[in-house]
PDB file of N, H, CA, C and O in Angstrom:
ATOM      1  N   MET A   1      -7.049  29.341   9.079  1.00  0.00           N
ATOM      2  CA  MET A   1      -6.149  28.393   8.448  1.00  0.00           C
ATOM      3  C   MET A   1      -5.651  28.984   7.129  1.00  0.00           C
ATOM      4  O   MET A   1      -6.377  29.697   6.437  1.00  0.00           O
ATOM      5  N   TYR A   2      -4.435  28.681   6.807  1.00  0.00           N
ATOM      6  H   TYR A   2      -3.845  28.101   7.369  1.00  0.00           H
ATOM      7  CA  TYR A   2      -3.837  29.190   5.585  1.00  0.00           C
ATOM      8  C   TYR A   2      -3.308  28.024   4.765  1.00  0.00           C
ATOM      9  O   TYR A   2      -2.490  27.236   5.239  1.00  0.00           O
ATOM     10  N   PHE A   3      -3.787  27.924   3.526  1.00  0.00           N
ATOM     11  H   PHE A   3      -4.452  28.564   3.141  1.00  0.00           H
ATOM     12  CA  PHE A   3      -3.367  26.859   2.626  1.00  0.00           C
ATOM     13  C   PHE A   3      -2.784  27.508   1.372  1.00  0.00           C
ATOM     14  O   PHE A   3      -3.516  27.748   0.412  1.00  0.00           O
ATOM     15  N   PRO A   4      -1.491  27.795   1.362  1.00  0.00           N
ATOM     16  CA  PRO A   4      -0.908  28.546   0.241  1.00  0.00           C
ATOM     17  C   PRO A   4      -0.918  27.805  -1.085  1.00  0.00           C
ATOM     18  O   PRO A   4      -0.867  28.447  -2.134  1.00  0.00           O
ATOM     19  N   ASP A   5      -0.983  26.488  -1.080  1.00  0.00           N
ATOM     20  H   ASP A   5      -1.025  25.966  -0.228  1.00  0.00           H
ATOM     21  CA  ASP A   5      -0.879  25.735  -2.327  1.00  0.00           C
ATOM     22  C   ASP A   5      -2.229  25.431  -2.965  1.00  0.00           C
ATOM     23  O   ASP A   5      -2.277  24.846  -4.048  1.00  0.00           O
ATOM     24  N   LEU A   6      -3.319  25.812  -2.322  1.00  0.00           N
ATOM     25  H   LEU A   6      -3.280  26.287  -1.443  1.00  0.00           H
ATOM     26  CA  LEU A   6      -4.630  25.465  -2.849  1.00  0.00           C
ATOM     27  C   LEU A   6      -5.072  26.451  -3.920  1.00  0.00           C
ATOM     28  O   LEU A   6      -4.898  27.661  -3.775  1.00  0.00           O
ATOM     29  N   ASN A   7      -5.636  25.929  -4.981  1.00  0.00           N
ATOM     30  H   ASN A   7      -5.777  24.946  -5.099  1.00  0.00           H
ATOM     31  CA  ASN A   7      -6.254  26.748  -6.012  1.00  0.00           C
ATOM     32  C   ASN A   7      -7.726  26.866  -5.638  1.00  0.00           C
ATOM     33  O   ASN A   7      -8.498  25.940  -5.886  1.00  0.00           O
ATOM     34  N   PHE A   8      -8.124  27.981  -5.049  1.00  0.00           N
ATOM     35  H   PHE A   8      -7.497  28.733  -4.848  1.00  0.00           H
ATOM     36  CA  PHE A   8      -9.470  28.105  -4.505  1.00  0.00           C
ATOM     37  C   PHE A   8     -10.542  28.123  -5.578  1.00  0.00           C
ATOM     38  O   PHE A   8     -11.676  27.726  -5.308  1.00  0.00           O
ATOM     39  N   ASP A   9     -10.224  28.569  -6.788  1.00  0.00           N
ATOM     40  H   ASP A   9      -9.303  28.891  -7.007  1.00  0.00           H
ATOM     41  CA  ASP A   9     -11.209  28.523  -7.862  1.00  0.00           C
ATOM     42  C   ASP A   9     -11.586  27.084  -8.162  1.00  0.00           C
ATOM     43  O   ASP A   9     -12.765  26.775  -8.332  1.00  0.00           O
ATOM     44  N   PHE A  10     -10.598  26.202  -8.227  1.00  0.00           N
ATOM     45  H   PHE A  10      -9.640  26.454  -8.088  1.00  0.00           H
ATOM     46  CA  PHE A  10     -10.864  24.787  -8.483  1.00  0.00           C
ATOM     47  C   PHE A  10     -11.711  24.197  -7.370  1.00  0.00           C
ATOM     48  O   PHE A  10     -12.702  23.517  -7.634  1.00  0.00           O
ATOM     49  N   TYR A  11     -11.325  24.454  -6.119  1.00  0.00           N
ATOM     50  H   TYR A  11     -10.519  25.006  -5.904  1.00  0.00           H
ATOM     51  CA  TYR A  11     -12.048  23.873  -4.995  1.00  0.00           C
ATOM     52  C   TYR A  11     -13.449  24.446  -4.860  1.00  0.00           C
ATOM     53  O   TYR A  11     -14.368  23.721  -4.479  1.00  0.00           O
ATOM     54  N   ALA A  12     -13.638  25.711  -5.158  1.00  0.00           N
ATOM     55  H   ALA A  12     -12.891  26.300  -5.468  1.00  0.00           H
ATOM     56  CA  ALA A  12     -14.972  26.301  -5.110  1.00  0.00           C
ATOM     57  C   ALA A  12     -15.862  25.640  -6.150  1.00  0.00           C
ATOM     58  O   ALA A  12     -17.017  25.327  -5.864  1.00  0.00           O
ATOM     59  N   ASP A  13     -15.345  25.424  -7.349  1.00  0.00           N
ATOM     60  H   ASP A  13     -14.406  25.679  -7.582  1.00  0.00           H
ATOM     61  CA  ASP A  13     -16.117  24.742  -8.389  1.00  0.00           C
ATOM     62  C   ASP A  13     -16.401  23.305  -7.996  1.00  0.00           C
ATOM     63  O   ASP A  13     -17.515  22.814  -8.183  1.00  0.00           O
ATOM     64  N   PHE A  14     -15.404  22.633  -7.455  1.00  0.00           N
ATOM     65  H   PHE A  14     -14.499  23.032  -7.303  1.00  0.00           H
ATOM     66  CA  PHE A  14     -15.566  21.231  -7.070  1.00  0.00           C
ATOM     67  C   PHE A  14     -16.606  21.083  -5.969  1.00  0.00           C
ATOM     68  O   PHE A  14     -17.454  20.192  -6.028  1.00  0.00           O
ATOM     69  N   LEU A  15     -16.547  21.942  -4.975  1.00  0.00           N
ATOM     70  H   LEU A  15     -15.859  22.666  -4.927  1.00  0.00           H
ATOM     71  CA  LEU A  15     -17.466  21.838  -3.849  1.00  0.00           C
ATOM     72  C   LEU A  15     -18.887  22.234  -4.216  1.00  0.00           C
ATOM     73  O   LEU A  15     -19.827  21.854  -3.518  1.00  0.00           O
ATOM     74  N   ASN A  16     -19.062  22.970  -5.269  1.00  0.00           N
ATOM     75  H   ASN A  16     -18.299  23.278  -5.836  1.00  0.00           H
ATOM     76  CA  ASN A  16     -20.398  23.398  -5.673  1.00  0.00           C
ATOM     77  C   ASN A  16     -20.961  22.583  -6.830  1.00  0.00           C
ATOM     78  O   ASN A  16     -21.961  22.984  -7.425  1.00  0.00           O
ATOM     79  N   MET A  17     -20.354  21.463  -7.162  1.00  0.00           N
ATOM     80  H   MET A  17     -19.542  21.137  -6.678  1.00  0.00           H
ATOM     81  CA  MET A  17     -20.865  20.633  -8.254  1.00  0.00           C
ATOM     82  C   MET A  17     -22.297  20.217  -7.993  1.00  0.00           C
ATOM     83  O   MET A  17     -23.121  20.223  -8.907  1.00  0.00           O
ATOM     84  N   TRP A  18     -22.607  19.851  -6.747  1.00  0.00           N
ATOM     85  H   TRP A  18     -21.937  19.845  -6.004  1.00  0.00           H
ATOM     86  CA  TRP A  18     -23.966  19.443  -6.408  1.00  0.00           C
ATOM     87  C   TRP A  18     -24.942  20.582  -6.648  1.00  0.00           C
ATOM     88  O   TRP A  18     -26.079  20.347  -7.057  1.00  0.00           O
ATOM     89  N   ARG A  19     -24.515  21.809  -6.402  1.00  0.00           N
ATOM     90  H   ARG A  19     -23.591  22.000  -6.070  1.00  0.00           H
ATOM     91  CA  ARG A  19     -25.376  22.968  -6.623  1.00  0.00           C
ATOM     92  C   ARG A  19     -25.593  23.185  -8.121  1.00  0.00           C
ATOM     93  O   ARG A  19     -26.702  23.501  -8.552  1.00  0.00           O
ATOM     94  N   ASN A  20     -24.537  23.017  -8.905  1.00  0.00           N
ATOM     95  H   ASN A  20     -23.636  22.761  -8.554  1.00  0.00           H
ATOM     96  CA  ASN A  20     -24.644  23.170 -10.357  1.00  0.00           C
ATOM     97  C   ASN A  20     -25.544  22.108 -10.966  1.00  0.00           C
ATOM     98  O   ASN A  20     -26.134  22.329 -12.023  1.00  0.00           O
ATOM     99  N   ALA A  21     -25.657  20.953 -10.309  1.00  0.00           N
ATOM    100  H   ALA A  21     -25.178  20.773  -9.450  1.00  0.00           H
ATOM    101  CA  ALA A  21     -26.513  19.875 -10.801  1.00  0.00           C
ATOM    102  C   ALA A  21     -27.963  20.064 -10.369  1.00  0.00           C
ATOM    103  O   ALA A  21     -28.820  19.250 -10.715  1.00  0.00           O
ATOM    104  N   GLY A  22     -28.249  21.129  -9.617  1.00  0.00           N
ATOM    105  H   GLY A  22     -27.553  21.790  -9.337  1.00  0.00           H
ATOM    106  CA  GLY A  22     -29.622  21.394  -9.207  1.00  0.00           C
ATOM    107  C   GLY A  22     -30.023  20.687  -7.931  1.00  0.00           C
ATOM    108  O   GLY A  22     -31.214  20.503  -7.681  1.00  0.00           O
ATOM    109  N   LEU A  23     -29.060  20.284  -7.115  1.00  0.00           N
ATOM    110  H   LEU A  23     -28.093  20.433  -7.318  1.00  0.00           H
ATOM    111  CA  LEU A  23     -29.349  19.594  -5.859  1.00  0.00           C
ATOM    112  C   LEU A  23     -29.021  20.498  -4.680  1.00  0.00           C
ATOM    113  O   LEU A  23     -28.171  21.383  -4.770  1.00  0.00           O
ATOM    114  N   THR A  24     -29.711  20.258  -3.577  1.00  0.00           N
ATOM    115  H   THR A  24     -30.403  19.539  -3.503  1.00  0.00           H
ATOM    116  CA  THR A  24     -29.292  20.907  -2.342  1.00  0.00           C
ATOM    117  C   THR A  24     -28.189  20.059  -1.737  1.00  0.00           C
ATOM    118  O   THR A  24     -28.022  18.893  -2.094  1.00  0.00           O
ATOM    119  N   TYR A  25     -27.447  20.646  -0.830  1.00  0.00           N
ATOM    120  H   TYR A  25     -27.583  21.593  -0.540  1.00  0.00           H
ATOM    121  CA  TYR A  25     -26.378  19.887  -0.185  1.00  0.00           C
ATOM    122  C   TYR A  25     -26.951  18.714   0.601  1.00  0.00           C
ATOM    123  O   TYR A  25     -26.357  17.636   0.624  1.00  0.00           O
ATOM    124  N   ILE A  26     -28.102  18.914   1.246  1.00  0.00           N
ATOM    125  H   ILE A  26     -28.585  19.789   1.227  1.00  0.00           H
ATOM    126  CA  ILE A  26     -28.728  17.838   2.022  1.00  0.00           C
ATOM    127  C   ILE A  26     -29.060  16.660   1.111  1.00  0.00           C
ATOM    128  O   ILE A  26     -28.779  15.514   1.461  1.00  0.00           O
ATOM    129  N   ARG A  27     -29.654  16.926  -0.050  1.00  0.00           N
ATOM    130  H   ARG A  27     -29.882  17.857  -0.334  1.00  0.00           H
ATOM    131  CA  ARG A  27     -30.012  15.846  -0.980  1.00  0.00           C
ATOM    132  C   ARG A  27     -28.756  15.170  -1.524  1.00  0.00           C
ATOM    133  O   ARG A  27     -28.717  13.947  -1.661  1.00  0.00           O
ATOM    134  N   TYR A  28     -27.740  15.958  -1.833  1.00  0.00           N
ATOM    135  H   TYR A  28     -27.772  16.951  -1.723  1.00  0.00           H
ATOM    136  CA  TYR A  28     -26.465  15.410  -2.302  1.00  0.00           C
ATOM    137  C   TYR A  28     -25.891  14.448  -1.271  1.00  0.00           C
ATOM    138  O   TYR A  28     -25.450  13.354  -1.625  1.00  0.00           O
ATOM    139  N   SER A  29     -25.891  14.843   0.000  1.00  0.00           N
ATOM    140  H   SER A  29     -26.249  15.731   0.287  1.00  0.00           H
ATOM    141  CA  SER A  29     -25.327  13.983   1.043  1.00  0.00           C
ATOM    142  C   SER A  29     -26.196  12.750   1.271  1.00  0.00           C
ATOM    143  O   SER A  29     -25.668  11.686   1.595  1.00  0.00           O
ATOM    144  N   GLN A  30     -27.524  12.867   1.109  1.00  0.00           N
ATOM    145  H   GLN A  30     -27.952  13.731   0.845  1.00  0.00           H
ATOM    146  CA  GLN A  30     -28.399  11.696   1.233  1.00  0.00           C
ATOM    147  C   GLN A  30     -28.104  10.674   0.137  1.00  0.00           C
ATOM    148  O   GLN A  30     -28.049   9.473   0.403  1.00  0.00           O
ATOM    149  N   ILE A  31     -27.920  11.140  -1.073  1.00  0.00           N
ATOM    150  H   ILE A  31     -27.965  12.115  -1.290  1.00  0.00           H
ATOM    151  CA  ILE A  31     -27.610  10.242  -2.194  1.00  0.00           C
ATOM    152  C   ILE A  31     -26.264   9.566  -1.966  1.00  0.00           C
ATOM    153  O   ILE A  31     -26.135   8.358  -2.165  1.00  0.00           O
ATOM    154  N   ALA A  32     -25.264  10.332  -1.550  1.00  0.00           N
ATOM    155  H   ALA A  32     -25.368  11.313  -1.388  1.00  0.00           H
ATOM    156  CA  ALA A  32     -23.938   9.761  -1.296  1.00  0.00           C
ATOM    157  C   ALA A  32     -23.999   8.715  -0.189  1.00  0.00           C
ATOM    158  O   ALA A  32     -23.355   7.671  -0.298  1.00  0.00           O
ATOM    159  N   ALA A  33     -24.757   8.972   0.871  1.00  0.00           N
ATOM    160  H   ALA A  33     -25.279   9.820   0.960  1.00  0.00           H
ATOM    161  CA  ALA A  33     -24.882   8.013   1.970  1.00  0.00           C
ATOM    162  C   ALA A  33     -25.592   6.747   1.512  1.00  0.00           C
ATOM    163  O   ALA A  33     -25.195   5.643   1.888  1.00  0.00           O
ATOM    164  N   GLU A  34     -26.636   6.895   0.706  1.00  0.00           N
ATOM    165  H   GLU A  34     -26.958   7.791   0.401  1.00  0.00           H
ATOM    166  CA  GLU A  34     -27.371   5.726   0.213  1.00  0.00           C
ATOM    167  C   GLU A  34     -26.491   4.856  -0.680  1.00  0.00           C
ATOM    168  O   GLU A  34     -26.506   3.631  -0.562  1.00  0.00           O
ATOM    169  N   VAL A  35     -25.731   5.478  -1.565  1.00  0.00           N
ATOM    170  H   VAL A  35     -25.719   6.473  -1.661  1.00  0.00           H
ATOM    171  CA  VAL A  35     -24.826   4.733  -2.445  1.00  0.00           C
ATOM    172  C   VAL A  35     -23.777   4.001  -1.620  1.00  0.00           C
ATOM    173  O   VAL A  35     -23.476   2.839  -1.891  1.00  0.00           O
ATOM    174  N   THR A  36     -23.221   4.666  -0.622  1.00  0.00           N
ATOM    175  H   THR A  36     -23.465   5.610  -0.402  1.00  0.00           H
ATOM    176  CA  THR A  36     -22.208   4.045   0.237  1.00  0.00           C
ATOM    177  C   THR A  36     -22.784   2.848   0.975  1.00  0.00           C
ATOM    178  O   THR A  36     -22.141   1.801   1.046  1.00  0.00           O
ATOM    179  N   ARG A  37     -23.983   2.983   1.524  1.00  0.00           N
ATOM    180  H   ARG A  37     -24.506   3.833   1.466  1.00  0.00           H
ATOM    181  CA  ARG A  37     -24.618   1.854   2.234  1.00  0.00           C
ATOM    182  C   ARG A  37     -24.861   0.679   1.292  1.00  0.00           C
ATOM    183  O   ARG A  37     -24.614  -0.471   1.654  1.00  0.00           O
ATOM    184  N   ASN A  38     -25.345   0.966   0.084  1.00  0.00           N
ATOM    185  H   ASN A  38     -25.546   1.901  -0.211  1.00  0.00           H
ATOM    186  CA  ASN A  38     -25.613  -0.116  -0.870  1.00  0.00           C
ATOM    187  C   ASN A  38     -24.340  -0.839  -1.284  1.00  0.00           C
ATOM    188  O   ASN A  38     -24.343  -2.062  -1.422  1.00  0.00           O
ATOM    189  N   VAL A  39     -23.263  -0.110  -1.480  1.00  0.00           N
ATOM    190  H   VAL A  39     -23.260   0.883  -1.368  1.00  0.00           H
ATOM    191  CA  VAL A  39     -21.986  -0.733  -1.839  1.00  0.00           C
ATOM    192  C   VAL A  39     -21.503  -1.620  -0.704  1.00  0.00           C
ATOM    193  O   VAL A  39     -21.038  -2.735  -0.940  1.00  0.00           O
ATOM    194  N   MET A  40     -21.608  -1.137   0.519  1.00  0.00           N
ATOM    195  H   MET A  40     -21.986  -0.231   0.711  1.00  0.00           H
ATOM    196  CA  MET A  40     -21.155  -1.915   1.672  1.00  0.00           C
ATOM    197  C   MET A  40     -21.983  -3.186   1.833  1.00  0.00           C
ATOM    198  O   MET A  40     -21.437  -4.235   2.172  1.00  0.00           O
ATOM    199  N   LYS A  41     -23.288  -3.109   1.595  1.00  0.00           N
ATOM    200  H   LYS A  41     -23.732  -2.256   1.319  1.00  0.00           H
ATOM    201  CA  LYS A  41     -24.139  -4.300   1.682  1.00  0.00           C
ATOM    202  C   LYS A  41     -23.700  -5.332   0.649  1.00  0.00           C
ATOM    203  O   LYS A  41     -23.587  -6.518   0.960  1.00  0.00           O
ATOM    204  N   THR A  42     -23.454  -4.885  -0.574  1.00  0.00           N
ATOM    205  H   THR A  42     -23.546  -3.922  -0.827  1.00  0.00           H
ATOM    206  CA  THR A  42     -23.037  -5.787  -1.642  1.00  0.00           C
ATOM    207  C   THR A  42     -21.709  -6.446  -1.301  1.00  0.00           C
ATOM    208  O   THR A  42     -21.536  -7.644  -1.522  1.00  0.00           O
ATOM    209  N   GLN A  43     -20.781  -5.682  -0.770  1.00  0.00           N
ATOM    210  H   GLN A  43     -20.922  -4.708  -0.590  1.00  0.00           H
ATOM    211  CA  GLN A  43     -19.474  -6.235  -0.426  1.00  0.00           C
ATOM    212  C   GLN A  43     -19.595  -7.232   0.719  1.00  0.00           C
ATOM    213  O   GLN A  43     -18.901  -8.249   0.720  1.00  0.00           O
ATOM    214  N   ARG A  44     -20.464  -6.963   1.700  1.00  0.00           N
ATOM    215  H   ARG A  44     -21.027  -6.136   1.699  1.00  0.00           H
ATOM    216  CA  ARG A  44     -20.626  -7.888   2.816  1.00  0.00           C
ATOM    217  C   ARG A  44     -21.201  -9.219   2.347  1.00  0.00           C
ATOM    218  O   ARG A  44     -20.795 -10.277   2.829  1.00  0.00           O
ATOM    219  N   VAL A  45     -22.133  -9.173   1.420  1.00  0.00           N
ATOM    220  H   VAL A  45     -22.463  -8.314   1.028  1.00  0.00           H
ATOM    221  CA  VAL A  45     -22.729 -10.399   0.892  1.00  0.00           C
ATOM    222  C   VAL A  45     -21.696 -11.181   0.095  1.00  0.00           C
ATOM    223  O   VAL A  45     -21.707 -12.412   0.119  1.00  0.00           O
ATOM    224  N   ALA A  46     -20.808 -10.495  -0.606  1.00  0.00           N
ATOM    225  H   ALA A  46     -20.799  -9.496  -0.625  1.00  0.00           H
ATOM    226  CA  ALA A  46     -19.818 -11.149  -1.456  1.00  0.00           C
ATOM    227  C   ALA A  46     -18.658 -11.752  -0.672  1.00  0.00           C
ATOM    228  O   ALA A  46     -17.907 -12.564  -1.212  1.00  0.00           O
ATOM    229  N   LEU A  47     -18.502 -11.368   0.592  1.00  0.00           N
ATOM    230  H   LEU A  47     -19.112 -10.708   1.030  1.00  0.00           H
ATOM    231  CA  LEU A  47     -17.389 -11.898   1.379  1.00  0.00           C
ATOM    232  C   LEU A  47     -17.575 -13.382   1.670  1.00  0.00           C
ATOM    233  O   LEU A  47     -18.690 -13.815   1.962  1.00  0.00           O
ATOM    234  N   PRO A  48     -16.523 -14.156   1.595  1.00  0.00           N
ATOM    235  CA  PRO A  48     -16.642 -15.568   1.964  1.00  0.00           C
ATOM    236  C   PRO A  48     -16.874 -15.697   3.466  1.00  0.00           C
ATOM    237  O   PRO A  48     -16.377 -14.895   4.257  1.00  0.00           O
ATOM    238  N   SER A  49     -17.630 -16.711   3.840  1.00  0.00           N
ATOM    239  H   SER A  49     -18.033 -17.363   3.198  1.00  0.00           H
ATOM    240  CA  SER A  49     -17.949 -16.874   5.257  1.00  0.00           C
ATOM    241  C   SER A  49     -16.773 -17.447   6.039  1.00  0.00           C
ATOM    242  O   SER A  49     -16.690 -17.256   7.252  1.00  0.00           O
ATOM    243  N   ASP A  50     -15.870 -18.142   5.367  1.00  0.00           N
ATOM    244  H   ASP A  50     -15.938 -18.297   4.382  1.00  0.00           H
ATOM    245  CA  ASP A  50     -14.729 -18.750   6.038  1.00  0.00           C
ATOM    246  C   ASP A  50     -13.467 -17.983   5.653  1.00  0.00           C
ATOM    247  O   ASP A  50     -13.096 -17.935   4.480  1.00  0.00           O
ATOM    248  N   THR A  51     -12.822 -17.397   6.628  1.00  0.00           N
ATOM    249  H   THR A  51     -13.123 -17.436   7.581  1.00  0.00           H
ATOM    250  CA  THR A  51     -11.624 -16.600   6.374  1.00  0.00           C
ATOM    251  C   THR A  51     -10.418 -17.272   6.994  1.00  0.00           C
ATOM    252  O   THR A  51     -10.481 -17.760   8.122  1.00  0.00           O
ATOM    253  N   LYS A  52      -9.316 -17.297   6.256  1.00  0.00           N
ATOM    254  H   LYS A  52      -9.265 -16.900   5.340  1.00  0.00           H
ATOM    255  CA  LYS A  52      -8.089 -17.904   6.755  1.00  0.00           C
ATOM    256  C   LYS A  52      -6.995 -16.849   6.778  1.00  0.00           C
ATOM    257  O   LYS A  52      -7.000 -15.907   5.987  1.00  0.00           O
ATOM    258  N   LEU A  53      -6.063 -17.025   7.697  1.00  0.00           N
ATOM    259  H   LEU A  53      -6.059 -17.791   8.340  1.00  0.00           H
ATOM    260  CA  LEU A  53      -4.960 -16.093   7.837  1.00  0.00           C
ATOM    261  C   LEU A  53      -3.665 -16.872   7.899  1.00  0.00           C
ATOM    262  O   LEU A  53      -3.540 -17.833   8.659  1.00  0.00           O
ATOM    263  N   LYS A  54      -2.695 -16.452   7.092  1.00  0.00           N
ATOM    264  H   LYS A  54      -2.796 -15.671   6.475  1.00  0.00           H
ATOM    265  CA  LYS A  54      -1.386 -17.081   7.121  1.00  0.00           C
ATOM    266  C   LYS A  54      -0.377 -16.017   7.527  1.00  0.00           C
ATOM    267  O   LYS A  54      -0.288 -14.964   6.896  1.00  0.00           O
ATOM    268  N   VAL A  55       0.376 -16.292   8.573  1.00  0.00           N
ATOM    269  H   VAL A  55       0.304 -17.147   9.085  1.00  0.00           H
ATOM    270  CA  VAL A  55       1.382 -15.361   9.066  1.00  0.00           C
ATOM    271  C   VAL A  55       2.750 -15.962   8.814  1.00  0.00           C
ATOM    272  O   VAL A  55       3.011 -17.105   9.190  1.00  0.00           O
ATOM    273  N   THR A  56       3.619 -15.199   8.182  1.00  0.00           N
ATOM    274  H   THR A  56       3.407 -14.270   7.877  1.00  0.00           H
ATOM    275  CA  THR A  56       4.988 -15.637   7.931  1.00  0.00           C
ATOM    276  C   THR A  56       5.925 -14.695   8.663  1.00  0.00           C
ATOM    277  O   THR A  56       5.902 -13.484   8.444  1.00  0.00           O
ATOM    278  N   ARG A  57       6.730 -15.248   9.514  1.00  0.00           N
ATOM    279  H   ARG A  57       6.749 -16.231   9.692  1.00  0.00           H
ATOM    280  CA  ARG A  57       7.721 -14.446  10.229  1.00  0.00           C
ATOM    281  C   ARG A  57       8.970 -14.334   9.363  1.00  0.00           C
ATOM    282  O   ARG A  57       9.369 -15.290   8.697  1.00  0.00           O
ATOM    283  N   TRP A  58       9.578 -13.155   9.384  1.00  0.00           N
ATOM    284  H   TRP A  58       9.255 -12.379   9.925  1.00  0.00           H
ATOM    285  CA  TRP A  58      10.772 -12.885   8.597  1.00  0.00           C
ATOM    286  C   TRP A  58      11.916 -12.516   9.526  1.00  0.00           C
ATOM    287  O   TRP A  58      11.739 -11.820  10.526  1.00  0.00           O
ATOM    288  N   GLN A  59      13.095 -13.005   9.164  1.00  0.00           N
ATOM    289  H   GLN A  59      13.240 -13.570   8.351  1.00  0.00           H
ATOM    290  CA  GLN A  59      14.290 -12.682   9.935  1.00  0.00           C
ATOM    291  C   GLN A  59      15.451 -12.542   8.954  1.00  0.00           C
ATOM    292  O   GLN A  59      15.691 -13.438   8.145  1.00  0.00           O
ATOM    293  N   ASN A  60      16.155 -11.446   9.022  1.00  0.00           N
ATOM    294  H   ASN A  60      15.960 -10.718   9.680  1.00  0.00           H
ATOM    295  CA  ASN A  60      17.280 -11.166   8.125  1.00  0.00           C
ATOM    296  C   ASN A  60      16.876 -11.235   6.654  1.00  0.00           C
ATOM    297  O   ASN A  60      17.653 -11.700   5.820  1.00  0.00           O
ATOM    298  N   GLY A  61      15.689 -10.784   6.337  1.00  0.00           N
ATOM    299  H   GLY A  61      15.058 -10.407   7.014  1.00  0.00           H
ATOM    300  CA  GLY A  61      15.232 -10.735   4.955  1.00  0.00           C
ATOM    301  C   GLY A  61      14.764 -12.053   4.381  1.00  0.00           C
ATOM    302  O   GLY A  61      14.521 -12.143   3.178  1.00  0.00           O
ATOM    303  N   LYS A  62      14.628 -13.099   5.221  1.00  0.00           N
ATOM    304  H   LYS A  62      14.826 -13.026   6.199  1.00  0.00           H
ATOM    305  CA  LYS A  62      14.181 -14.410   4.743  1.00  0.00           C
ATOM    306  C   LYS A  62      13.056 -14.909   5.639  1.00  0.00           C
ATOM    307  O   LYS A  62      13.039 -14.636   6.839  1.00  0.00           O
ATOM    308  N   PRO A  63      12.105 -15.651   5.041  1.00  0.00           N
ATOM    309  CA  PRO A  63      11.034 -16.199   5.874  1.00  0.00           C
ATOM    310  C   PRO A  63      11.580 -17.279   6.804  1.00  0.00           C
ATOM    311  O   PRO A  63      12.429 -18.080   6.413  1.00  0.00           O
ATOM    312  N   VAL A  64      11.085 -17.288   8.027  1.00  0.00           N
ATOM    313  H   VAL A  64      10.395 -16.638   8.344  1.00  0.00           H
ATOM    314  CA  VAL A  64      11.506 -18.271   9.017  1.00  0.00           C
ATOM    315  C   VAL A  64      10.394 -19.304   9.138  1.00  0.00           C
ATOM    316  O   VAL A  64       9.239 -18.965   9.399  1.00  0.00           O
ATOM    317  N   LYS A  65      10.758 -20.567   8.945  1.00  0.00           N
ATOM    318  H   LYS A  65      11.696 -20.842   8.733  1.00  0.00           H
ATOM    319  CA  LYS A  65       9.775 -21.634   9.031  1.00  0.00           C
ATOM    320  C   LYS A  65       9.421 -21.861  10.500  1.00  0.00           C
ATOM    321  O   LYS A  65      10.301 -22.018  11.346  1.00  0.00           O
ATOM    322  N   THR A  66       8.123 -21.877  10.787  1.00  0.00           N
ATOM    323  H   THR A  66       7.408 -21.750  10.099  1.00  0.00           H
ATOM    324  CA  THR A  66       7.667 -22.101  12.158  1.00  0.00           C
ATOM    325  C   THR A  66       6.724 -23.285  12.191  1.00  0.00           C
ATOM    326  O   THR A  66       6.279 -23.779  11.155  1.00  0.00           O
ATOM    327  N   ASP A  67       6.432 -23.726  13.389  1.00  0.00           N
ATOM    328  H   ASP A  67       6.793 -23.325  14.231  1.00  0.00           H
ATOM    329  CA  ASP A  67       5.502 -24.830  13.591  1.00  0.00           C
ATOM    330  C   ASP A  67       4.093 -24.386  13.203  1.00  0.00           C
ATOM    331  O   ASP A  67       3.709 -23.257  13.510  1.00  0.00           O
ATOM    332  N   ALA A  68       3.323 -25.226  12.548  1.00  0.00           N
ATOM    333  H   ALA A  68       3.635 -26.143  12.299  1.00  0.00           H
ATOM    334  CA  ALA A  68       1.974 -24.880  12.112  1.00  0.00           C
ATOM    335  C   ALA A  68       1.016 -24.718  13.281  1.00  0.00           C
ATOM    336  O   ALA A  68      -0.027 -24.081  13.135  1.00  0.00           O
ATOM    337  N   THR A  69       1.342 -25.275  14.427  1.00  0.00           N
ATOM    338  H   THR A  69       2.189 -25.793  14.547  1.00  0.00           H
ATOM    339  CA  THR A  69       0.447 -25.186  15.580  1.00  0.00           C
ATOM    340  C   THR A  69       0.697 -23.934  16.400  1.00  0.00           C
ATOM    341  O   THR A  69      -0.062 -23.661  17.331  1.00  0.00           O
ATOM    342  N   ALA A  70       1.715 -23.173  16.097  1.00  0.00           N
ATOM    343  H   ALA A  70       2.331 -23.395  15.341  1.00  0.00           H
ATOM    344  CA  ALA A  70       2.054 -21.989  16.901  1.00  0.00           C
ATOM    345  C   ALA A  70       1.046 -20.889  16.717  1.00  0.00           C
ATOM    346  O   ALA A  70       1.179 -19.823  17.319  1.00  0.00           O
TER     347      ALA A  70
END
């Protein structure tokens, strides 16, 4: 693959940040996965249990009024 616009020095430094911090890649990925799981759990708990959806149809740049039972 050829990526002419990439600055490889920047990407090499970026990809090795975990190494510069004294971590192995495996440990880095474990920490990232744990943080992601915890964030998702928090967001799931924060979601309201009752969700509503409102759909508005548009025609010629204006909303079209429809029957509420449709």
